[in-house]
N, C-alpha and C positions, 0 to 999 in steps of 0.2 A: 377293247380291240381298237386299232386305228383302222379307219376305213374312209373312202369316199365314194360319193355316188354322182352318176351323170344321167340325164334325161336322155335316152337313146331313140325314143319313139313314142307313139299314140296308137290306141286300138278303138275303133269304133265297129263293133259287130252287130249288125241289126237281123241276124238269122234266128232269134228266137227272143221271146217277150223280156226275158232279164237283159239281154244285150242291148234291146231296144231302148232301156232306160239308163244305161249305164255308159262311161267313157272310161277306157283305161290309159294310164300313164305307165310307159316301162322304163323302168331304171337299170341302169348296169353298177352294180356295186362291188367293188375292188376292196379287198382287206388285206392287213399287213401279214396275215397267216392263213391258214386253210381250216382253222378249227371253228366250224360254224356248228352250232347245237340249236336244237330245238328246246325252248325253255317249258313248254307246256307238255311234257312228256306223259301226263295222264290223258291227254286229249289227242295227241299227234304223233306220227312216227315219220321218220324219213332219214335220208341220207345224201351225201353229195355224189353226183356221178356225172360221168361225162354224156355228151350229146348221143354218142353212138349207144351207150347203155341205157339211156332213156328213152332211145327210139321204141324200144319194144312197149312202152307205156302210153304211146302218143295216141292210141285207139281210145283208149279210156280218160284222156284230157277233156276238159271243157274247151268250148270254142276260143275263147281268148288265149288259152295256152296253147293251143294248136298253132294259132297264128303266130305266136312267138317263137315257138318251137322251129315251126317251118323256116321262119327269116334267120333265126338263129343258124340253123343248118346251112342256108344259103350263104350266109356271110362269114362265117368262120371256119 
C-alpha cells in the first residue's frame, strides 16, 4: 500500500511511572485506501472506527491515548 506519514505532535505524560520515562511522537498516516489490517491476528484484534465510535472506549485508554484522542476530537 502507498502511504505517507507526518509528525503532528509529541507527548510527555508524567502522570505515572511509565509515562515519566517515555516520550511519545504522534504520527498522522494517510494511505491510498482504507484497507488497514492487523498482521498478528493471533495476538491482537481491532477495527477502524470514527472518533465518535471510539469515544465509548476513552475511559479504557492509556493516558497517552487519551491525550491524543482528546486533541483529535478538538482538532477535527
